N, C-alpha and C positions, 0 to 999 in steps of 0.2 A: 246469087241465090240459086240453089239447086232446083232442077226442074220440078221435082215432086212438091217442094214448098210453093213454087209458082202456081202449080195446078190447084193445090189445096187452098191457096189464098186468092184464087181467081175472083171470089166474091167479096173481097175485103173492102172495097170501096162502097160506102153506104149509098143507097139510092137517094136522089134528090126528091124532096117532098115539099109541097107547098104549105102543108099544115104545120103548126107548131108542134115540136116534139113533146111528148108526154114525159112525166117523171120516169115511167118504166122504160121508155125509149132511151132516155139519158143514162139510166142504169145499165142497159144493154150495151150502149155505145162505150161506156167506161170499161165494162168488163171485157168487151171485145178488143179494146186497145191493149188491155193486159194480156189477153190471149195472143194477140199478134206479137207482142214482145216475147212471150214464152216460145212461140213457134220459131222465131228467128234465132233464139238462143239455145234451143234444146237439141243436142245431138241424138238423143234416143228417139225423139219425135221425128226428126228428119229421116232417120233410118227406117222407122216404121212406115211413114208416109211414102217413102220411095218404093218400098216393097209393094205396097198396095197400089200405087199408081202405075208402076212399070209392068207389073205382072198381069195387067189387063191384056197383054199380048204374050205369046209364048216366050219364055226367057231362055236365052242361050247359056250354055255351061259357064262361059267366062263371065257373064253378067252375075250369075249367082255367086260364083267364087269372089268376085270383086265386091259385091254387096256385103258378104260375110266379113271380108277383111276390113272394109272401110267402116262399117256401121256396127259390127259386133266384136271383132277381135282387136282391132287397133285401139278403140276406146277403152279396152280392158274389161269389157263385160264378161267375156269368157275366152278360153283357149279355143283354137281351131278344132272343130270336131273331126273325128276320123271318118264319120259317115253322116249322111242326112236321111231322115226318114219321116214318113207321114202315112197315116192309115189309108189304105187303098192305093198306095203308090209303091214302087220298088225302092228298097233302101239302096242308096248310092254312096259308094266310097268317094270321099272328097278328092283323093289323089287320082281318081279315074273318071272325072267328070267330062273331060274334053270330047270324048266320042259318044256321049250319052245324051244327045240333043233331045230326042223324043221323051226319054225318061225324066230329064230335068224339067221339061215343059209340063209333064204330067204331075210331077212332085210339087212344083211351085204353084200350079193351078189348084191342087187339092189343099195346099197350105193356105192359099189366099181365100179359098172358099170358107175354110174353118175360121180364119181370122174375121172375115166379114160377118159371119153368123154371130160371133162373140160381140162384135161392135154393134150389130143390129139389136142385140139384147140390151146393151148398155144404153142405147137411146130409146128403148121401148118405154111405153107409159108405165108399165109395171115390171121393171127388170128384175132378174133373179141375181144379178151381180156375179154370175158364175166365173167369168174369166179373172175378175179381180180377186175373188176369194181363192181361186186356184193358184194365182201368182203368189199370194201371201202365204197360203198354207204349204205350198211346195217350195217356198223360199226362192222363187225366181225373181223376186225383187228384194232389196235390202235397204234398211234405213241407215243413213250415214251422216256424219257431221264432219265437214271439212272447212277449216279456217273460220269456224264460228257459224257456218251456214249448214242447215240440216235439210235433208230431203231424201226422196226415194231414188234408187238407182237400179237398173236392170241387173239381174244375176242369173242368167240362164246357165244350164249345165250342158256338157258335151253330149250327153245322151238324150237330150230333149228333142221332141218333135220340132220340125222347122216352124210350124205354126206357133208352138209355144215360145220359141225364141222371139218371133215377131211380136207376139202378145205380151211378152215381158217388157219390150220397149214401150208399147202403148201403156201397159199397166203402171210402169214407173212414172210416166208423165201424168197420167190421169189421176193417180193417187195423190200426186202433189197438189192438185186443185180440182177435185172431181166436179164441183159445182160449176166451175168455169167451162169445163168440157160438156157437161150436161146442157148448159145454156146455148152452146153455139155449134156443137158437132152435128153433122148430118151424114147419113150413110144411105147409099142407094141399095134398095132391096134387090135390084136386078143385077148390077155389075159390081157392087161392093165399093163404089167410089166414095172416098172419105173427103169431106170438105167442111168448111166452117163459114158461118154466116152471121152477120150482125142483125139483119132484119128478121122479124118474125115471119117465117115463110108460110104462104097459104098451103093447105093440105093437098091442093091439086098440083103443086110444083113438081115438075118432072126433071129427071136427071139429064144434064146437057150432053152426057156421053151416050146413054142408051135409051133415054126417055122413060126409064123405069121409075118406080115410086121412090121418092126421097123421104126418108124417115128421120125424125128428130124427136127429142123429148119435148112434149107439149108443156107449155108454161101458162 
């Protein structure tokens, strides 16, 4: 299992409790098992989570290039872009990344920040659904049927912002079962850490990485 999935699934083991589980707890446990199966089987979720987990530190040029190849180009979501761009960061030609260490770190940090804000809205009590609507209306995801099985797939374009490429991976997975992700996804308001939990977490729960406020959709 790749490291990003290990990090995101760190809280997968349910806590031992002495009281009998309620019907609601049983429902959450069942849906959580379904989510765990999706996490292990979804290449787009694996790529999205790896971007969010690894970019908590400055990314090296070869890491960004490798991520694009493994999680975006090789699966066939899009062709390799000529350049990568993000508002507030310098546009970088893909063929000239090797010596642009500082610029790559700045670009990936800005992209990660924008992705985190979109995910924080998704888990908010009254979300506006902006990034999912944007993915649909801009056709960064597409509905497909393969061998009798239907679902959403990422469809980013070469000219998209790096953050929109990452968000297309999240959008394709979340649109496939939005209620499942609303029930279990958590996002840190401080560092953007994305994780999944079976238990209903207390509102005082802090992020294990930065001790920031962990947010999730209240049920």
